[in-house]
N, C-alpha and C positions, 0 to 999 in steps of 0.2 A: 289578360295581357295580350296586346296585339302582336301581329306577326313580326314587325320590325323590331319590337323589344325582345321577342323570343329568339330571333336569330342573332341579336347583338352579343349574346353570351355564347362562348364555345368552351365545352368541357375539355379540360387538359389533363385531369387526374380525378381520382375519387374525391368528390366534394369540392373540387377546385375548378373554377371557371374563370375565363378571361373575357372582359368586354372588348369586342373587336374594334370599337371606335375609340375608346379611350386608352385601351391597352392595360388597364387596371385589373388586377386579379381579385376575384370574389370567392368567399366561402359559401357553400350551400350545404346546410346539415338539417336533418330532421330529428326533433326531439319532442317527446310527449305529444305526438300527433301533429306537430306544427313544423313547417319548413322555415328555417331561419337563414336569411341572407345578410351577409355583412361584407362591406368592402374591406379588403386587406390593406388598402392604401399604398399600393406599390405596383410598379410594373416589372419589378425584378422576380424572376421565377423562384430562385432560391429563397429569397426573403419571404415570398408569399408562402412557400411550403412551411417555413418555420412559424410564420404567423398562423397559418391554418392549424398546425399541430396544437398551438396554444389555445386557439379558439375552440377547437373540438374538445380539449380538456376542460375549458370553462363550461361548455355545453353539457358535458357529461355530469358536471356537478349540480345540474338542475335537480331539485328534489322531485320525487314521485310519491304516489300514495296521497294520504289525506291533506297534507299541507299544499300539495300541487292543485288541489281542488278548493282552495280557500277563497271565499268571496272578498271582495273589496271591504265590505262592512266588517268582516271578521279580521281582516288585516289591520284596519284602523283601530279596532278594539285592542289588539296586541301592541301596535305601535305607539298609541297615544301615551300610555303610562311611561314608556321609555322616553319619548320626546319631551314630556312635561315634567320629568323627575326634578329638574333644577330651575323650573320656570316660576314666575310669580303667578298667583292665582288668576289674575286678569289675563295674562298670556296664555295660560292653560285653558281658560274658558273660551278664549278666542279660537284656539285650535280645535276645540270641541265644536264650536259653531261652524267652523269651516268643514269639519268632517261631516256633519249633518247635511250640509249643503251638497258636498260632493256625493254623499250617498244617494241622493235623489237621482243622480246620473249613473254612477258606477256601482251602487250598493250591492246588487245581486250578481254582478259580473265576476267570473272566475278571474283571479289576478293574473294567472299565467296566460289568459287569453286576451288581456288588454293590449291593444296596439296603438301605434302612433296615430293612426286614422281615428281611433276612439277619442284620443286626447285632443285631436284637432277639432272633432265634432263637439266635444265638450267646451273647447275654447270659443267656438263660434256661438254656441247656445248660451253659455254663461256670461259671455262678454256683452250681451245686449242690454243697454240701458242701466248699467251699473258703474260706479266710480271705479277709476283705474286702481286705486289703492285697495278697494274691496276685492277686485279681480285678482290682483297680485298676491294678496294674502291667501286666497283660495288656491291659486296655482302653486304657491310656495309649499302649502301643506300637501297638495297632490304630489308634487315632485319628491318631497321628503318621504312620504309614505311609500311610494313606489320604489324609491332608492333603498328603503329598508327591505323591500321584497327582493331586490337585486342582491343586496348584501347577505340575505338569508337563503339564497339559492332558489327563490321562487320565480325569478325572472332573470333572463340572460342580460337584457339591456333595459334602461329606463326609458319607456316610450314617451314619457312626458317632456323629454328634452325639446321637443318640437314647439312647446308652448313658449310664446315670447312674452317678455316682461313688458308692461305697458307703462308708457311715460306718464308721470304724475305732474300735472300742471299746478303751479302755485295757487293756493286759494286766496281770494281776496280777503283781506283782514278787515273785520268790522270792529271799529272801536267807538264806544259811546263818547260823546262830548260830555263835559261836565254838566251842561244843562240837560242833556238827555238822561245822564245817570241820576240826577236829582229828580227828574220826572218819573223815572223808572221806580225809584225807591218810594216816592210819595204814592204812586199808584199801587204798588204792592201793599203798602200799609193800609190802603183803602179797600183791600179785598176782604174776603171772608176770613174769620179767625184761623182757619186751617191753612190757608194760603199765606197769611201774614207770618206764619212760623218760618217762612223761607227768608224773611228780611235779614236777620243777622248773618245767615250764610252769604247772601248777596253782598252785604257790606264787608264782611271778612275777606272774601275773595278779591273785592276791589281795593282793599286797604293793605293786603299782605302780599299779593302776587302768587299765592299758592295755587296749585292745581286742585281741582275738585277733590280727588282721591286723598290728597294731602290734608286739605282743610277738614273733611268730614272725619278724619282719624286723629285729629289733634286733641290732646287731653289738657285739663287745666294745669296739670303737673309739668307741662312742656312750655308753659308761659311764665317768665319770671318778671314780675312787675317792678321789682326793686332794682335788679341789675339791667333791666330793659332789654330783654332778648327773648326769643322763642325758638323752640326746636322743632324742626320739620323732620319727622321719622316715617310718616306714612302708616304708622301702627303695624299691625300684622301684615298688611298688604305691602308695605314699603313704598319708597319713592320710585319714581320712573327709572332713575339710574341706580337704585338700591343704596344710595348714599344718604346718610343723615346729615343735615346742615343746620348750623346755628345762624339765626338771622336777627338783626337789630329789631327791637320792638318799635315800629314806626309810630310817630306821635299821633297821626290820624287813626291808626289801628288801636293804640292804647286808649285814646279818648273815647272811641266808639265802644270798646268792650267795657270800659269802666262806667259808661253812662247807660249801657243796656243790661249789664249783669250785676248782681250782688256778689262781688268777688270776695267779700268777707266770709261768705258761707258757701264755699265750694269744696268739693272732694277732688283731690289731685288726680285720682285715677279715673275720674268721669270725663266722658267725651263732651265737648262743647255743644254737639249736635246729636239728637237722637234719630234724625232722619238722614237720607243719603243723597238728596237731590232737591234743587230748587227749580227744576226744568219746567214743571207745569205752571208755577207762579210766574216765572219769566215769560213764558209764552202768553199766558193770559194778560199780564200787565202790558206787554209790548203790543198786543192786539187792541186792548182798550185805549192805550195812550197814543196809538198809531205811531209806534217807534219801529225801527228796523228789528229784525229777529236777533235779539241778543242772547247769547248762550253763556253757560259758565265760563268758558274760555275767553269770551269777549271781555269779561271783567279782569281776567289776567292781563289782557292786552290794554285795558284801561289803566292798570297799575303801572305798567311799563311806560305807557304814553306820559303819565303824569311825572314819572321819574325823569323821563328825557326832557320834558318841559322845564324841570328844575335844574337841568344842566349836569345831572349825574352821569358819570362815564359808563360806557357799555360794560366794561369788565365788572364793575361793582354791581350793576343791575343783574349781570349774569350770575354772579355769586348769590345774590338774593334769591333769584327764581329757580336756582338749581341747574344751571347750564355749566358744564365743565370745559367749555371751549375757549374760555378767556374773553367772551363777549363777541365772537364771530358771528354766531347765529343771531344774536340781538342786533348787531350792526346790519346784517343782511336783511332781517325781517323789518326792523323799525327804523333803519338809517334815514329814510325819506322824511320821518317825523322831525328829526333833528334839523334837516335842511329847511323844512317849512317853518319850524319855530325860529331858526336863525334868521330867515328873511323877515318874519314878523317882528323880531326884536330890532332888526337893522332899520326898520321904519321909524323907530324912536330916535334914531340918530339924525334929526333933521336940522341940527345947527352945529 
């Protein structure tokens, strides 16, 4: 600390200092070998004394002994089961991945010694070359984990509050055209037998609008060919919003399933798919056919795009694909498609 900063604080009572330039009172206390400074956020002496008393009480609650020497890795092992108690497996797995990443920086550090400066250094090092969404997820886990330490008396304040949330820019939506989708399917069917197994999953995603996790967990018992509907439950994993939805069995989806499977000899409790992803087949087919990099989610976009071209309203589409906002997100995400389609249709009105 330089001389100007040292002389800017004047001691007015035990543990109570005043910043001579701002006139704001500060608390200076020492606990567990560390000096802790906190602004009392007032220039009123009486109010500052009351806040100092409260602050010293909080500081006295800091635990000592074994828990005060706990490492960040140990803290994460205690916090994770509590944080994940009511989460879906996919969300719990994501927290686990974030903790493993955080451990590479904070792992052996004693929790009570982690400072704001440490968190700022992590922010700089972790933030290089990764997506904003990835950074934000890691930061969210760090903040929650350290807040748990505060709540359990291992820290007086959460030092990670200095980490700023990063703005996420909207990703460009990649939607296959009908010609591209047909080329994609033909290319997959021309791959080796193992890769060809991905074809029915690709077709189902494109004709149902389901998310990947929903599609790979659907069973034959959840498809009613007579009443023409299918149930999206997400199986043991559940859907993204944890709600089961009943969706009409779309003609294209029904036609494909009946042409590809022997539905007379099926077990209702069997899954349609024994594998969990068509990623490798998609990557290979797109490379061979010189197509854009289409993912599982692009096929969901393809379904929505087709529905919009058919003139189906946003609210109905939202219900089909599991959005609970009445179509607001569909309108925001895909509204431009309707405008393009409308202009194309308008060209037909030439007389």
